C-alpha positions in Angstrom: 58.2 142.6 135.2 59.2 146.2 135.8 62.9 146.6 136.8 64.9 149.3 138.5 64.1 151.6 141.4 60.6 153.2 141.8 60.8 156.8 140.6 59.7 159.6 142.9 56.7 160.5 140.6 55.6 156.9 140.6 55.9 156.6 144.4 53.9 159.8 144.9 51.2 158.5 142.5 50.9 155.2 144.4 50.7 157.0 147.7 48.0 159.2 146.2 46.1 156.1 145.0 46.1 154.7 148.5 44.6 158.0 149.7 41.9 157.7 147.1 41.0 154.2 148.5 40.7 155.7 151.9 38.4 158.4 150.7 36.3 155.9 148.9 35.4 154.2 152.2 34.3 157.5 153.8 30.9 159.0 153.8 32.1 162.2 152.1 29.4 164.2 150.2 29.8 166.2 147.0 31.7 169.3 147.9 29.7 172.4 147.3 30.8 174.5 144.3 31.8 177.3 146.7 34.5 175.1 148.2 36.6 175.7 145.0 35.7 179.3 144.5 39.3 180.4 145.4 40.7 178.4 142.4 40.6 179.9 138.9 37.7 178.1 137.1 38.7 175.5 134.6 37.8 176.0 130.9 34.5 174.5 129.7 34.5 170.9 128.4 36.9 169.3 130.8 35.2 165.9 130.3 35.5 165.9 126.5 37.2 162.5 126.6 34.3 160.8 128.5 34.5 158.2 131.2 35.5 154.5 131.3 35.9 151.6 133.7 38.1 148.5 133.7 39.6 145.4 135.2 36.6 144.2 137.2 37.1 142.4 140.4 34.4 140.7 142.6 34.7 143.7 145.0 36.2 146.4 142.8 36.5 148.3 139.6 38.7 151.0 138.1 37.0 154.3 137.2 38.7 156.6 134.6 38.5 160.0 133.1 41.0 162.6 131.9 40.4 166.3 132.1 41.0 167.8 128.7 39.1 170.9 127.5 41.4 171.2 124.5 42.1 167.5 123.8 44.0 167.7 120.5 46.3 170.5 121.7 47.9 169.0 124.9 44.7 169.0 126.9 44.3 172.6 127.7 44.6 172.3 131.5 46.5 174.6 133.9 49.7 173.2 135.3 48.4 172.4 138.7 46.8 169.5 140.6 43.0 169.5 140.3 40.7 167.7 142.8 38.0 165.7 141.0 35.0 164.3 143.0 33.5 161.0 142.0 30.4 159.0 142.9 29.4 155.4 142.5 25.8 154.4 142.9 23.4 151.4 142.5 21.0 153.4 140.3 21.4 155.6 137.3 19.9 158.7 139.2 22.4 158.4 142.0 19.9 158.1 144.7 21.6 155.0 146.2 25.2 156.1 146.6 27.6 153.3 147.7 31.0 155.0 147.4 32.3 158.6 146.9 35.5 160.4 147.2 38.0 162.9 145.7 40.8 162.0 143.4 43.7 164.2 142.4 44.2 164.9 138.6 47.9 165.6 138.3 49.5 167.4 135.5 52.4 164.9 135.4 49.9 162.3 134.4 48.0 164.4 131.9 45.3 165.2 134.5 44.0 161.6 134.1 42.1 160.1 137.0 42.2 156.4 138.0 40.0 155.5 141.0 40.4 152.0 142.2 37.1 151.5 144.1 36.9 148.6 146.5 34.3 147.2 148.9 31.7 146.6 146.2 29.3 143.7 145.8 30.1 140.9 143.3 28.3 140.6 139.9 26.5 144.0 140.3 25.8 146.8 137.9 26.9 150.2 139.1 26.8 153.8 137.8 29.5 156.4 138.3 30.3 160.0 137.4 32.9 162.7 138.1 32.7 166.4 138.9 35.2 169.3 139.1 35.0 173.1 138.8 31.2 172.9 138.6 31.2 170.6 135.6 29.7 167.1 135.6 31.0 164.2 133.5 28.8 161.9 131.5 27.4 159.0 133.5 29.2 155.7 133.2 27.8 152.2 133.8 30.0 149.3 134.9 29.9 145.8 136.5 31.9 143.9 139.0 33.0 140.3 138.5 31.1 137.3 140.0 31.9 136.0 143.5 35.1 133.9 143.6 33.2 130.8 144.5 30.5 131.2 141.9 30.5 128.3 139.5 27.3 128.8 137.5 25.8 131.6 135.5 27.1 133.0 132.3 29.6 135.6 131.1 29.0 137.7 127.9 32.4 138.9 126.6 33.3 141.0 123.5 36.7 140.7 121.8 37.9 143.8 119.9 41.2 145.1 118.4 42.8 147.2 115.7 40.9 150.5 115.4 42.7 152.7 112.8 41.2 156.2 112.9 42.2 156.9 109.3 40.7 153.7 107.9 37.2 154.4 109.1 34.6 155.1 111.8 34.4 152.8 114.8 30.9 151.6 113.8 31.1 148.1 115.3 31.0 149.6 118.8 27.4 150.8 118.1 26.3 147.2 117.7 28.5 146.0 120.6 26.6 148.5 122.8 23.3 146.9 121.7 24.6 143.4 122.5 25.4 144.5 126.1 28.5 142.5 127.0 29.5 142.2 130.6 33.1 143.0 129.7 35.1 144.0 126.6 38.5 142.5 126.0 40.7 144.7 123.8 43.9 143.0 122.6 45.8 145.8 121.0 46.2 148.6 118.5 44.0 151.0 120.3 45.7 153.8 118.3 47.9 153.9 115.2 51.1 155.8 115.1 51.0 156.4 111.4 51.3 159.9 109.9 48.3 161.9 108.7 47.0 161.0 105.3 45.1 163.4 103.0 43.2 160.5 101.4 42.0 158.9 104.7 38.4 158.5 105.7 39.4 160.5 108.8 42.7 162.3 109.1 45.1 161.8 112.0 45.9 164.9 114.0 49.4 166.3 114.0 52.0 166.5 111.3 53.7 163.1 111.6 54.2 160.1 113.8 54.0 160.7 117.5 57.3 160.5 119.4 56.9 162.8 122.4 54.5 162.5 125.3 52.5 165.5 124.1 52.2 163.9 120.6 51.0 160.6 122.0 48.5 162.3 124.3 47.0 164.2 121.3 46.7 160.9 119.3 45.0 159.1 122.1 42.7 162.1 122.7 41.7 162.1 119.1 40.7 158.4 119.2 38.8 158.9 122.5 36.6 161.5 120.7 35.0 158.8 118.5 31.4 158.7 119.7 30.8 155.0 119.4 34.0 154.1 121.3 33.1 156.7 124.0 29.6 155.2 124.4 31.0 151.7 124.7 33.6 152.7 127.3 30.8 154.4 129.3 28.6 151.2 129.1 30.9 148.3 130.2 34.3 147.7 131.7 37.2 147.1 129.4 40.2 144.8 129.9 43.0 146.1 127.8 46.5 145.3 126.6 48.6 146.9 123.9 50.2 145.5 120.7 52.7 147.3 118.4 50.9 150.4 117.0 50.5 152.0 120.4 54.2 152.6 120.1 55.8 151.6 116.7 54.9 149.0 114.1 56.4 145.5 114.8 58.7 146.7 117.7 60.2 144.0 119.9 61.2 145.0 123.5 63.5 148.0 123.1 64.1 147.3 119.4 62.2 149.4 116.9 61.0 148.3 113.5 63.8 150.4 111.9 66.8 150.5 114.2 68.9 152.2 111.5 66.6 155.2 111.8 65.7 155.1 115.5 68.8 154.9 117.7 68.4 153.0 120.9 68.3 156.0 123.3 65.8 157.8 121.1 63.5 154.7 121.0 63.7 154.2 124.7 62.5 157.8 125.1 59.7 157.0 122.6 58.7 153.9 124.6 58.7 156.0 127.8 56.3 158.5 126.2 54.1 155.9 124.6 53.7 153.8 127.7 52.9 156.9 129.9 50.3 158.1 127.4 48.8 154.6 127.3 48.4 154.5 131.0 46.9 157.9 131.1 44.2 156.9 128.7 43.3 153.4 129.9 41.1 152.3 132.9 43.9 150.3 134.6 45.2 150.0 138.1 48.2 151.8 139.6 50.2 148.6 139.1 50.4 149.7 135.5 52.0 153.1 136.3 55.0 153.1 134.0 58.5 153.1 135.3 60.4 154.8 132.4 60.3 152.5 129.4 58.7 149.7 131.4 55.1 149.0 132.1 53.5 146.0 133.8 50.5 144.9 131.8 50.3 141.1 132.0 47.8 140.1 134.7 45.0 137.7 135.6 41.2 138.4 136.1 38.8 135.9 137.6 35.1 135.5 136.7 34.1 133.2 139.5 35.0 129.6 138.8 33.5 130.0 135.3 36.5 131.6 133.6 40.0 132.8 134.3 41.3 135.4 131.9 45.1 135.6 131.4 46.1 138.9 129.7 49.4 138.7 128.0 52.0 141.3 127.0 53.5 139.9 123.7 55.7 143.0 122.9 57.7 144.2 125.8 59.7 141.0 126.6 60.0 139.4 123.3 63.2 138.6 121.3 63.7 140.4 118.1 61.8 138.8 115.2 63.4 136.0 113.2 64.0 136.6 109.5 64.1 132.9 108.3 62.4 129.6 108.9 65.4 128.3 110.7 65.4 131.4 112.9 61.8 131.0 113.8 62.6 127.5 115.2 65.4 128.8 117.3 64.6 127.5 120.9 66.3 130.6 122.4 63.7 133.0 121.0 60.9 134.1 123.4 57.6 135.9 122.9 56.8 136.3 126.6 60.2 136.4 128.5 61.1 133.9 131.2 59.1 135.5 134.0 55.9 136.0 132.1 56.1 132.5 130.7 56.4 131.0 134.2 53.6 133.2 135.4 51.3 131.9 132.5 52.2 128.3 133.0 51.5 128.5 136.7 48.2 130.3 136.1 47.1 127.6 133.6 48.2 124.6 135.7 46.8 125.9 139.0 43.5 127.3 137.6 40.2 126.2 139.3 38.2 127.7 136.4 36.1 125.8 134.0 37.5 127.9 131.1 41.0 129.1 130.8 41.1 132.1 128.5 44.3 133.7 127.1 44.2 137.2 125.7 47.2 137.1 123.3 47.7 140.1 121.0 49.3 137.9 118.4 47.9 134.8 116.6 49.0 131.5 118.1 47.7 129.0 115.5 49.9 128.4 112.4 49.4 130.5 109.3 51.2 128.7 106.4 51.3 131.3 103.6 53.0 128.9 101.2 50.6 127.2 98.8 51.6 123.6 98.3 54.9 122.2 99.5 57.0 124.0 102.2 56.1 126.6 104.9 56.1 130.4 104.9 55.2 132.2 108.2 54.6 135.6 109.6 57.6 136.0 111.9 56.0 138.7 114.0 53.3 136.2 115.2 53.7 133.1 117.4 54.8 131.3 114.2 58.1 133.2 114.5 58.6 131.9 118.0 57.8 128.2 117.4 59.7 126.5 120.2 58.0 128.5 122.9 54.6 128.3 121.1 54.9 124.5 120.6 55.8 124.1 124.3 52.6 125.9 125.3 50.5 123.7 122.9 52.0 120.7 124.7 51.0 122.1 128.0 47.5 122.7 126.8 46.9 119.0 126.8 46.9 119.2 130.6 44.8 122.5 130.8 41.1 122.5 131.3 39.3 124.1 128.2 42.0 126.5 126.9 40.8 129.2 124.5 43.0 131.9 123.0 41.6 135.3 122.1 43.8 137.2 119.7 43.9 140.2 117.3 46.4 141.8 115.0 45.4 140.2 111.7 42.5 142.5 110.7 40.8 139.3 109.8 38.5 136.8 111.4 40.7 133.6 111.7 39.1 130.9 113.9 41.2 127.8 114.3 41.7 124.6 116.2 45.0 124.7 118.2 47.0 121.6 117.3 49.5 119.7 119.4 52.0 119.8 116.5 51.4 121.8 113.3 54.2 119.8 111.6 52.0 116.7 111.9 48.5 117.2 110.3 47.3 114.2 112.2 48.3 115.5 115.7 45.6 116.1 118.3 43.5 119.2 118.9 44.4 120.8 122.2 42.3 124.0 122.2 40.6 126.8 120.2 41.6 130.2 119.0 39.5 133.2 118.0 41.4 135.8 116.1 39.0 138.8 116.1 38.7 141.0 113.0 39.5 144.7 113.3 37.2 147.4 114.4 38.2 149.6 111.4 41.8 148.7 110.3 41.9 147.8 106.5 38.6 149.6 106.0 35.9 148.2 103.8 38.0 145.4 102.3 37.5 144.0 98.8 36.0 140.6 99.6 36.6 139.1 96.2 40.3 140.0 96.3 40.6 138.6 99.8 39.1 135.3 98.7 41.4 135.2 95.7 44.4 135.6 98.0 43.5 133.4 100.9 41.3 130.6 99.7 44.2 128.8 97.9 46.0 128.6 101.3 43.2 126.8 103.1 44.2 123.2 102.1 47.6 123.9 103.7 45.8 125.1 106.9 43.2 122.5 107.6 42.9 123.7 111.2 41.2 127.0 110.1 37.5 126.8 110.7 36.5 130.3 109.6 38.2 133.0 107.6 36.7 136.4 106.8 37.7 140.0 106.1 34.7 142.1 107.2 35.1 144.6 110.0 33.6 143.9 113.4 34.2 142.0 116.6 33.5 138.7 118.3 30.9 138.1 121.0 31.0 135.2 123.4 28.5 133.7 125.8 30.5 131.6 128.2 28.7 129.0 130.2 29.8 125.8 132.0 28.8 123.5 129.2 30.3 125.6 126.3 31.1 128.8 124.7 28.7 130.1 122.0 30.5 132.6 119.8 29.2 135.1 117.2 31.2 136.9 114.6 29.5 140.3 114.4 30.2 142.4 111.4 29.1 145.7 109.9 28.5 146.6 106.2 30.8 149.7 106.3 33.2 151.7 108.3 33.4 154.5 105.8 30.3 156.2 107.1 29.4 157.2 110.7 26.6 154.6 110.8 26.4 151.0 109.6 24.2 147.9 109.4 25.3 145.1 111.7 24.8 141.3 111.2 25.9 138.0 112.4 28.3 136.5 109.9 28.7 133.1 111.7 28.0 131.2 114.9 30.5 128.9 116.5 30.6 126.6 119.5 33.3 125.3 121.8 32.1 122.4 123.9 33.5 122.0 127.4 35.8 119.0 127.6 36.1 118.7 123.8 39.1 120.7 122.4 38.5 122.7 119.3 35.8 124.8 117.7 32.9 124.1 115.3 30.8 126.3 113.0 27.1 125.8 113.9 
């Protein structure tokens, strides 16, 4: 939860957001171009970063854009507030307008625009666009969530994570576009903070890691120029959360990976810049406007009574990582923090939904890296916070159809969630899909991967599928079960790729666990 007083900038933004909602309900038409003739015209290409939508509600959606005619050099906008008109329609040609209004693109928020449109119809496809200074944005397509009392139907959901610009092109999104999901769940590592590499497939902008707000803005802007990512954002709403690389590898709360090199005050300044740039580039509501080095990202989205999606923040509230097996079992360590933990438990216990989905940036199932006797864990994952993780697994016994959706690993790792990983005979309480990366790790050597990981499989009998191709996961959620596909591409080293279905899996309602079909 954000702490401290609300800053004047944040208060002004929230007030402006309320004004936008009021404008949305009015019958305001496009303003004629002459209305802005007194203003100095903006440079061409203000919509270079495209459009996006996110966090669908039964009656609402967030519409996003950022004005940036010179995206890799600070944006290139004048230091003034710019009015941006927007429209939402039931048809692609905008003949059946349902909402319209004017938002204010403010320089203190990178001239980003977040319009929280309400009063819409549930489970409907809409089209939207923006206009300013005589320039039109690309047209975006989005969809609202089903009616709260809707219990039937289906939900097509894509799971994505880990898109490293330098490791390759974001070719899996081209296939995702063809598969036409209702919503995309992105569980972290939208950007990477690594320095530019001369040997990379695509070189990062800048001269080093980002630390300042201007540097983070440039890095996000570069990622937003990927054509496949831009097309997917313009096609379906995203539900996003961040992991570590949006700030600094393996950071924990206000503790950087290398505290000997990043003093606390300097890292807090870096967090403040990173969170603001994240907000500026994501289609999220004003509840996520940062308050200094704090940002509220954990939240809940409902898809009728079919599915409840709990989106976690596994970075901001966690204890510093353990460095030993004994430390990983310390009951005082927390991944979520006390308040988020209570929120999640209440959400799971009180849920009316058929499926209870948890978007967790970090893998929850055990990964025992030690071949043979003994255990060896990744301490940055839930394995490093075993007491809290094991408590959740116990709770899952009382939760209807829990399914965890994760990222981080750059691998497909699909597992049964066990009541107690110390006891191989303990019961199965749920399923977890760890999605592979969009591009991180590039075109991996499959033979080397098998040589490293296959010997570990006997020590991890809960693993149902393990693979190192790039891609994403696709889910068709229905009342009787979830049908999952592991969608992969043959390369991310070229701008185009050939997609395929690597595997199909099934989670049956009322039967914990997952099976390859």
